[in-house]
C-alpha positions in Angstrom: 0.4 11.5 -24.4 -3.3 12.2 -24.5 -4.1 8.8 -22.9 -2.0 9.7 -19.8 -4.2 11.9 -17.6 -1.3 13.3 -15.5 0.1 15.1 -18.6 -1.4 18.1 -20.4 -1.5 18.5 -24.1 2.1 19.9 -24.1 3.4 16.9 -22.1 3.8 18.8 -18.8 2.9 17.0 -15.6 -0.1 18.3 -13.8 -2.7 17.3 -11.2 -5.8 16.0 -12.8 -8.9 18.1 -12.4 -11.5 15.8 -10.7 -14.0 18.6 -10.0 -16.5 17.4 -12.6 -16.3 13.7 -11.6 -19.1 12.1 -9.7 -18.7 11.3 -6.0 -18.8 7.5 -5.6 -17.8 4.9 -3.1 -14.3 3.7 -3.9 -12.2 0.8 -2.7 -8.8 -0.5 -3.5 -6.9 -3.6 -2.3 -3.2 -4.0 -2.8 -0.9 -6.8 -1.8 2.8 -7.5 -1.5 5.4 -9.7 0.2 8.6 -9.5 2.2 10.7 -12.6 2.2 13.4 -13.4 4.7 15.5 -16.0 6.4 13.5 -18.6 8.3 15.2 -17.5 11.6 14.1 -13.9 11.0 10.5 -14.9 10.4 10.6 -17.0 13.6 12.0 -14.0 15.5 9.0 -12.0 14.3 6.3 -14.6 14.9 7.6 -15.4 18.4 7.7 -11.7 19.3 11.4 -11.7 20.0 12.5 -8.7 17.8 14.5 -6.2 19.9 12.5 -3.3 18.5 9.1 -4.8 19.6 5.9 -6.0 17.8 7.1 -6.0 14.2 3.7 -6.8 12.7 1.8 -4.4 14.9 4.1 -1.5 14.2 4.1 -2.3 10.4 0.3 -2.3 10.4 0.2 1.1 12.0 2.9 2.4 9.6 0.9 1.2 6.6 -2.2 3.0 7.9 -0.3 6.2 8.5 1.3 5.9 5.0 -2.1 5.6 3.3 -3.2 8.8 5.0 0.0 10.6 3.8 0.1 9.4 0.2 -0.6 12.8 -1.3 2.4 14.1 0.6 4.6 11.4 -1.0 3.3 11.1 -4.5 3.4 14.5 -6.2 0.2 14.3 -8.3 -2.1 12.4 -5.9 -5.0 14.3 -4.5 -5.4 14.6 -0.7 -8.3 12.3 0.2 -10.5 11.9 3.2 -10.2 8.1 3.8 -13.0 6.3 5.4 -11.2 3.0 6.0 -7.6 1.8 5.9 -6.9 -1.8 7.1 -3.8 -4.0 6.8 -3.3 -7.7 7.3 0.2 -9.0 7.7 0.2 -12.8 7.5 3.3 -14.9 8.1 3.8 -17.7 5.6 6.2 -20.0 7.4 6.8 -22.6 4.6 7.7 -19.8 2.1 9.6 -17.7 4.7 7.7 -14.5 4.0 5.0 -12.2 5.2 2.1 -11.4 3.0 0.8 -7.9 3.3 -2.7 -6.8 2.2 -4.1 -3.3 2.4 -7.7 -2.3 1.9 -8.5 1.4 1.5 -12.0 3.0 1.1 -13.3 6.5 0.5 -16.3 8.3 -0.9 -15.0 10.8 -3.4 -14.1 11.9 -6.9 -10.9 9.9 -7.4 -9.7 6.4 -6.4 -7.6 5.1 -3.6 -5.3 2.8 -5.6 -2.1 4.8 -4.7 -3.1 4.8 -1.0 -3.4 1.0 -0.9 -0.1 0.5 -2.8 1.6 3.0 -0.5 0.3 1.3 2.6 1.6 -2.1 1.5 5.0 -0.6 0.5 5.5 1.3 3.8 4.4 -1.7 5.9 7.0 -3.9 4.1 9.7 -1.2 4.6 8.8 -1.1 8.3 9.2 -4.8 8.7 12.6 -4.5 7.0 13.6 -1.6 9.3 12.6 -3.4 12.5 14.6 -6.6 11.8 17.4 -5.4 9.4 20.0 -5.9 12.2 19.5 -9.6 11.8 18.7 -10.0 8.1 19.8 -7.4 5.6 18.9 -9.7 2.7 15.1 -9.4 3.0 13.3 -8.9 -0.3 10.2 -6.7 -0.8 8.3 -7.9 -3.9 5.1 -8.4 -5.7 3.6 -5.1 -4.6 0.5 -4.8 -6.8 -3.1 -3.6 -7.1 -5.4 -6.6 -6.9 -8.8 -4.8 -6.8 -10.3 -1.4 -7.4 -13.9 -0.4 -7.6 -15.9 2.8 -8.0 -15.8 5.7 -10.3 -16.2 5.9 -14.1 -13.9 2.9 -14.8 -15.8 0.6 -12.4 -14.4 -2.7 -11.2 -10.9 -4.0 -11.8 -9.7 -7.3 -10.5 -6.2 -8.7 -11.2 -6.2 -12.1 -12.8 
């Protein structure tokens, strides 16, 4: 288990000590999708959902989630985030909404989990806001597409 930093030499989970790491600019971008019936997507894009502005509320939920990641993921460090942005883009032909989160900080550990959490909670919020008309929505393809900063440097998904 020595390659897994969240486990000590005895295999017990612990929070990684980042106190000796350099402070660097860090960024992470995550993406995901939520697919739905065409009528549900039309309801969202035309602003006719009974609970209100689905994409606007989901964007705010994603931002709030990124800021609360360390409260949700047990071994994540609390971070001072300098930027959290979300784009929710309807894809009419494929009956889905593409969600992209960008998170930035200057610190000693990365923001990958914050970006992934932002996408996940934004998708869950879309689901919550229109589940009354479409319980069959599918949240999928939540993944890290870019991270930069720190010792490991740049990662870009292929």
